C-alpha positions in Angstrom: -6.1 9.2 18.5 -6.1 12.5 17.7 -3.7 15.4 20.0 -5.7 18.3 21.7 -4.3 21.2 23.3 -6.2 23.2 25.8 -5.3 27.1 26.3 -7.4 29.2 28.8 -5.9 31.6 31.3 -7.7 30.2 33.8 -6.4 26.8 34.8 -9.9 25.8 36.4 -11.4 26.3 33.2 -8.8 23.9 31.8 -9.1 21.7 34.3 -13.1 21.5 34.2 -12.8 21.0 30.0 -10.1 17.9 30.3 -11.6 16.3 33.4 -15.3 16.4 31.8 -15.0 15.0 28.6 -14.3 11.1 27.7 -11.7 12.2 25.1 -10.6 8.3 24.3 -13.9 7.9 23.7 -14.0 10.6 20.8 -11.0 9.5 19.6 -8.7 12.2 21.0 -6.2 12.4 23.9 -4.8 15.8 25.7 -1.2 16.5 24.8 -0.8 19.5 26.3 -2.1 22.6 28.3 -1.2 26.2 28.5 -2.6 29.5 30.4 -1.1 32.1 27.7 -0.9 32.8 23.9 3.1 32.9 23.6 3.1 29.2 25.4 0.3 27.7 23.6 2.1 29.2 20.0 5.3 27.1 21.0 3.4 23.7 22.0 1.6 24.1 18.8 5.1 24.1 17.0 6.8 21.4 19.4 3.6 19.2 19.8 1.3 19.2 16.4 -1.5 19.0 17.9 -4.5 18.2 15.4 -7.2 20.5 17.6 -6.7 23.4 19.8 -9.3 24.5 22.5 -8.8 28.1 23.2 -10.3 31.2 25.2 -11.1 34.0 23.1 -9.7 36.6 25.4 -6.6 36.4 27.1 -3.7 38.7 28.2 -0.5 39.2 26.0 -1.7 37.4 22.8 -5.3 37.4 22.5 -7.0 34.3 21.5 -8.3 36.0 18.1 -4.3 36.6 17.4 -3.6 32.9 18.6 -5.6 31.6 16.1 -4.5 33.6 13.3 -0.9 32.8 14.0 -1.7 28.9 14.2 -3.5 29.6 11.2 -0.4 30.8 9.4 1.6 28.2 11.0 -0.7 24.9 9.9 -4.0 25.6 8.4 -4.9 22.1 9.0 -5.0 22.4 12.7 -8.8 22.4 13.8 -9.7 25.2 16.5 -12.7 25.6 18.8 -12.9 28.8 20.5 -14.3 28.6 24.1 -15.7 31.7 25.5 -18.5 33.3 27.7 -21.3 35.0 26.6 -20.1 38.5 27.2 -17.6 37.6 24.3 -19.9 36.6 21.7 -18.9 39.1 19.3 -15.1 37.9 19.6 -16.2 34.5 18.7 -18.3 35.5 15.8 -15.1 37.4 14.7 -13.0 34.6 15.1 -15.3 32.6 12.8 -14.0 34.6 9.8 -10.3 32.9 10.7 -11.7 29.5 9.8 -12.3 28.2 13.2 -14.2 24.6 13.4 -16.6 26.3 16.1 -17.3 27.3 19.6 -18.5 26.2 23.0 -20.0 28.6 25.6 -19.3 28.6 29.3 -20.2 26.8 31.2 -19.5 23.5 28.9 -22.0 21.5 27.8 -20.6 17.8 27.1 -22.8 16.8 24.3 -21.9 19.9 22.3 -18.1 19.4 22.8 -18.3 15.6 21.4 -20.3 16.9 18.4 -17.7 19.3 17.8 -15.0 16.5 18.4 -17.0 14.6 15.4 -16.8 17.1 13.4 -13.0 17.6 14.1 -12.2 14.0 13.4 -14.2 14.2 10.3 -12.3 17.0 8.9 -8.5 15.4 10.5 -9.5 12.3 8.2 -10.5 14.3 5.0 -7.3 16.4 5.6 -5.1 13.0 5.8 -6.5 11.3 2.8 -5.9 14.3 1.0 -2.2 14.5 1.9 -1.8 10.8 1.3 -3.0 11.3 -2.1 -0.8 14.0 -2.7 2.2 12.0 -1.3 0.9 9.3 -3.4 1.2 11.8 -6.3 4.7 13.2 -5.7 6.3 9.9 -5.4 4.7 9.2 -8.8 6.6 11.9 -10.5 9.9 12.6 -11.3 11.5 14.3 -8.7 12.1 17.7 -9.5 13.2 20.7 -6.9 9.4 21.7 -6.7 8.1 18.2 -5.8 10.8 17.5 -3.4 10.2 20.9 -1.8 6.4 20.0 -1.7 7.2 16.4 -0.4 9.7 17.5 2.6 7.0 20.0 3.7 4.3 17.3 4.3 6.9 15.4 6.3 7.6 18.5 8.1 3.9 18.9 8.7 3.8 16.0 10.6 6.7 16.7 12.9 9.0 14.2 10.6 12.4 16.4 10.4 15.0 13.5 11.0 17.2 13.2 7.9 17.4 9.4 8.4 13.8 7.5 8.7 12.4 4.4 8.5 10.0 3.0 5.9 7.4 0.4 7.1 5.1 -1.2 4.3 2.5 -4.0 5.0 0.8 -6.4 2.8 -2.8 -7.8 3.1 -6.2 -6.3 4.7 -5.6 -3.7 7.3 -3.9 -0.7 8.7 -1.2 -0.2 11.3 -1.8 1.8 14.3 1.1 3.6 16.3 1.9 4.9 19.7 0.4 8.4 20.5 4.1 9.9 20.5 5.1 8.2 17.1 5.8 10.5 14.1 4.4 9.0 11.2 2.7 9.6 7.7 0.8 7.0 6.0 0.8 6.3 2.1 -2.0 3.7 1.3 -1.0 2.3 -2.3 -4.2 0.0 -2.3 -6.5 -2.1 -0.3 -3.9 -4.8 0.1 -0.7 -2.4 0.5 0.2 0.4 2.6 3.6 2.2 3.5 4.4 3.9 6.4 7.4 7.0 6.6 8.1 6.6 10.4 10.6 8.6 12.5 12.2 6.6 15.0 15.9 6.4 16.7 16.6 3.3 14.8 15.1 0.0 13.2 14.9 -2.1 16.9 12.6 0.9 17.9 10.2 0.6 14.8 8.0 -2.4 16.1 7.9 -1.0 19.9 5.9 2.0 18.2 3.2 -0.3 16.8 0.4 -0.7 18.9 -0.4 -4.3 19.0 -2.4 -6.6 18.4 -1.3 -6.3 14.4 -4.5 -6.6 12.6 -5.3 -10.1 11.2 -5.5 -9.0 7.4 -1.9 -8.3 7.6 0.2 -11.0 6.4 3.6 -9.1 6.5 5.4 -6.3 7.4 8.8 -5.3 6.0 10.9 -2.5 7.5 13.9 -0.6 5.6 16.0 2.7 6.5 15.6 5.6 4.2 16.7 8.9 3.5 14.5 12.1 4.3 14.1 12.7 0.3 11.9 11.3 -2.5 14.1 9.0 -3.8 15.5 7.5 -0.4 11.9 7.0 0.2 11.2 5.1 -2.8 14.2 3.0 -2.4 13.2 2.5 1.2 9.5 1.4 0.0 11.3 -1.0 -2.5 13.4 -2.6 0.1 10.3 -2.8 2.9 8.3 -4.1 0.1 10.6 -7.2 -0.5 11.0 -7.5 3.0 7.1 -7.6 3.6 7.0 -10.5 1.2 9.0 -13.1 3.3 5.9 -14.1 5.1 5.1 -16.1 1.8 8.4 -18.2 3.1 8.0 -18.1 6.3 4.6 -17.8 7.4 2.6 -14.8 8.9 5.3 -12.9 11.2 4.9 -9.2 12.9 7.9 -7.7 11.0 10.7 -8.8 8.7 14.2 -7.0 8.2 17.5 -7.3 6.1 18.7 -10.7 5.4 22.5 -10.9 6.5 25.0 -11.6 4.2 25.9 -15.0 5.0 22.3 -16.1 4.6 22.3 -14.4 0.8 25.2 -16.8 0.0 23.9 -19.9 1.5 20.7 -18.7 -0.6 23.0 -18.8 -3.7 24.7 -22.0 -2.9 21.3 -23.9 -2.6 20.2 -22.4 -6.2 23.3 -23.5 -7.9 22.5 -27.1 -6.3 19.2 -27.2 -7.8 20.7 -25.9 -11.3 23.0 -28.7 -11.2 20.5 -31.3 -10.5 18.5 -30.1 -13.6 21.4 -29.8 -15.6 21.8 -33.4 -14.9 18.1 -33.9 -15.8 17.9 -36.0 -12.0 14.4 -35.5 -10.7 15.0 -37.6 -7.6 18.2 -35.2 -7.2 15.9 -32.0 -7.6 13.1 -33.4 -5.3 15.9 -34.1 -2.3 17.1 -30.4 -2.9 14.0 -28.8 -2.7 13.3 -30.5 0.7 16.6 -29.4 1.7 15.2 -26.0 1.1 12.4 -26.4 3.8 14.7 -27.3 6.7 14.9 -25.2 9.6 18.9 -24.3 8.9 17.9 -23.2 5.0 14.7 -21.8 4.8 15.8 -18.7 6.7 18.1 -17.9 4.3 15.4 -17.4 1.2 13.3 -14.6 0.3 10.2 -14.4 -2.2 12.6 -13.5 -5.3 14.4 -16.7 -4.5 11.1 -18.5 -4.4 10.2 -17.0 -7.8 13.5 -18.5 -9.4 13.4 -21.7 -7.9 9.5 -22.1 -9.5 10.6 -21.1 -12.7 14.0 -23.1 -12.7 11.8 -26.3 -12.0 9.0 -25.8 -13.9 10.5 -24.4 -17.2 14.1 -26.0 -17.1 13.1 -29.5 -15.8 10.4 -30.4 -18.0 10.8 -33.4 -20.4 9.7 -31.1 -23.3 11.5 -27.6 -23.6 9.2 -26.7 -26.2 6.0 -26.5 -24.3 7.9 -23.9 -21.8 7.3 -20.7 -23.3 9.7 -17.9 -21.7 6.2 -15.6 -21.7 4.5 -18.1 -18.8 7.4 -17.8 -16.7 6.4 -16.0 -13.3 7.6 -12.7 -12.6 5.1 -11.8 -10.2 5.4 -11.9 -6.5 1.1 -11.4 -6.6 0.8 -14.4 -9.0 3.0 -17.0 -6.8 0.9 -16.3 -3.9 -2.6 -16.3 -5.4 -1.5 -19.6 -6.9 0.3 -21.1 -3.9 -0.3 -19.4 -0.9 3.0 -20.7 0.9 6.3 -21.8 -0.1 5.6 -25.1 1.4 2.6 -25.6 -0.9 4.8 -24.2 -4.1 7.8 -26.9 -3.0 4.9 -29.8 -2.9 3.5 -28.6 -6.2 7.0 -28.8 -7.8 7.9 -32.0 -6.4 4.3 -33.9 -7.6 5.5 -31.9 -11.0 8.6 -34.3 -10.8 7.0 -37.0 -10.3 5.1 -36.7 -13.3 8.5 -35.9 -15.3 10.0 -39.1 -14.1 7.2 -41.3 -15.6 7.6 -42.8 -19.2 6.8 -40.7 -21.5 3.2 -42.4 -22.4 2.2 -42.4 -18.9 2.5 -39.0 -18.4 -0.9 -36.9 -18.2 -1.6 -34.9 -21.0 -5.1 -32.7 -20.9 -6.0 -32.7 -24.7 -8.7 -29.8 -25.6 -10.1 -27.9 -28.6 -10.6 -24.6 -29.6 -14.3 -24.9 -28.1 -12.3 -24.9 -24.5 -10.4 -21.8 -25.9 -13.6 -20.0 -26.0 -15.0 -20.7 -22.7 -11.7 -19.8 -21.6 -11.6 -16.4 -23.4 -15.2 -15.7 -22.2 -14.1 -16.5 -18.3 -11.3 -14.0 -18.9 -13.7 -11.2 -20.2 -16.2 -11.7 -17.7 -13.6 -12.2 -14.5 -10.5 -10.1 -15.6 -11.1 -8.0 -12.2 -9.8 -11.0 -10.3 -6.7 -12.6 -9.4 -6.6 -14.7 -12.4 -3.0 -16.8 -14.2 -2.9 -19.5 -16.6 -2.3 -21.8 -13.6 -5.4 -21.1 -12.4 -7.7 -20.9 -15.1 -6.0 -24.2 -16.4 -6.9 -25.8 -12.9 -10.5 -24.8 -13.6 -10.7 -25.8 -17.1 -8.4 -29.0 -16.9 -6.2 -27.9 -19.1 -2.2 -28.1 -19.2 -1.0 -24.7 -18.6 1.9 -24.9 -21.5 -0.9 -26.3 -23.8 -3.5 -23.6 -23.0 -0.3 -20.9 -23.3 0.2 -22.6 -27.2 -3.8 -22.2 -27.9 -3.0 -18.5 -27.0 -0.2 -18.0 -29.6 -1.6 -20.2 -32.4 -5.1 -18.8 -32.4 -4.8 -15.4 -31.2 -0.9 -14.8 -31.8 -0.8 -13.3 -28.5 0.2 -14.6 -25.0 -2.1 -15.1 -22.0 -0.8 -12.4 -20.3 -0.8 -10.1 -22.9 -4.4 -10.7 -23.5 -5.5 -10.3 -20.1 -3.3 -7.0 -20.0 -5.0 -6.0 -23.0 -8.5 -6.6 -21.8 -7.8 -5.1 -18.3 -6.0 -1.9 -19.8 -9.1 -1.2 -22.5 -11.4 -1.1 -19.3 -9.0 1.4 -17.6 -9.1 3.5 -20.5 -12.6 3.5 -20.5 -13.0 4.4 -16.4 -10.3 7.2 -17.0 -12.4 8.8 -19.7 -15.6 8.2 -18.2 -15.9 8.6 -14.7 -14.2 10.4 -11.9 -12.9 7.2 -10.2 -8.9 8.0 -8.8 -6.0 6.0 -10.4 -5.9 4.1 -7.4 -9.4 3.3 -7.5 -9.1 2.1 -11.1 -6.3 0.0 -10.7 -8.3 -2.1 -8.3 -11.6 -1.9 -10.8 -9.2 -3.7 -13.3 -7.7 -6.3 -10.9 -4.0 -4.3 -10.4 -3.1 -5.0 -6.6 -0.3 -2.6 -6.9 -0.8 1.1 -7.8 3.2 1.2 -8.8 2.6 -1.7 -11.2 -0.7 -0.6 -12.8 1.0 3.0 -13.8 4.3 1.2 -15.8 2.3 -1.4 -17.4 -0.4 1.4 -18.6 2.5 3.8 -19.6 4.7 0.5 -21.2 1.3 0.0 -23.4 0.2 3.7 -24.0 3.5 5.5 -23.8 1.6 8.0 -21.5 0.7 7.6 -17.8 -2.9 7.2 -16.8 -2.9 10.8 -15.8 -1.8 12.2 -18.8 -4.0 10.1 -20.9 -7.2 11.3 -18.7 -6.2 14.7 -19.5 -5.3 14.7 -23.5 -8.8 13.4 -24.0 -10.7 15.9 -22.0 -11.4 17.9 -25.5 -11.9 14.5 -27.5 -14.6 12.0 -27.8 -15.9 10.3 -24.7 -18.9 8.8 -23.1 -21.1 6.7 -25.4 -18.7 7.3 -28.1 -15.7 5.9 -26.3 -17.5 3.0 -25.0 -18.4 2.0 -28.8 -14.9 2.0 -29.7 -13.9 0.0 -26.2 -16.5 -2.9 -27.4 -15.3 -3.0 -30.6 -11.6 -3.7 -29.7 -12.3 -5.8 -27.2 -10.5 -9.3 -28.2 
């Protein structure tokens, strides 16, 4: 809902305008009313309206002077002039100050609703630009200039407190905050959003969100943050980790920091699992895994614990350590989720794996294949790299053992599975950077990276430059068809 301020020196005009429009239907609500320019200017500073309806001729500060001062204060405020036919010359002059439009007295409801629709579109465009600017600022190394620009955006949204809160959501959908909540959104991708929120304390954050939570949102994490770029980035990292707790506990509206006692208990359970693995005792391992699912122990665990549990069991409990290459460890929370979708599913999978390990060697499952199968796998990757693919999911599709498939990649191609998929994706990213006008975030999504920042880090690690630098350095180089030909020649 967007905020509207009504300004006119005649109270009857304000009452008529307020009562005659279905503001909620248009996505607006009246946040304040003023009968002179001085009061109106102060309310703009205090209430941060996105739209101001103002009379053109008023005593004291005139409508024209008010418009000019508002635009100097915040150029993004959408101003709609209300006037009579006798003042039309003033209306024309106001258009030079960047007003959105005007409406004549007596008011035409349809005319005003049309102007509100135009204002809503303008506000959304400004909002998207601001979000994009914030994302770019956070990506850069903090400097005095970027810090100043960052704080300016927060101030424009009325976020002035030194101690803030960062909310991160995972999954599809966006949060809606109460009308009086001051916040700014940073949408990192289709499946992840961040919000910088000004609230008195952490407990007040959930009550500032309008219910119900969109069904597509899987988890929401909350973390405190200082009012600085580095503070917000740290807050985003903490809140993201907390949001991932949905993998352990199921879909829940909000997750906050674990108590220290919980972390101690989690460490104890991991040590217990390590001891069972060291003893090569599959039955003890399965018992330990079952204990992790109990109501007493489960709240102590996080998605990072789940990653460690998976890697400990899958790669260290194997009866054949030579078939457990380090490259195939799972370090990605996204990959873990897309493999199992829940902690229970992961635990059950590991227990089944341990049952197989407990059998005599000659009875253990062996999925034998040949290089023709590897060629089919490569074809599948080249056609589906935009999707969420992993060596485990592909192994299931082609009925191959993940460790065996990993060995095929290293023996036949001299790269790991992850390196091959990353190479295919980054080659496509280079092409899109050079031949399209897509934003870096859109490119990341198009090539299969769900996390914007992870894509930036991966691209820089492989090319020694950011996507933005890569796109800019090639502006005078060869692009288009020549680059496409080169990309096709390089594709594995």
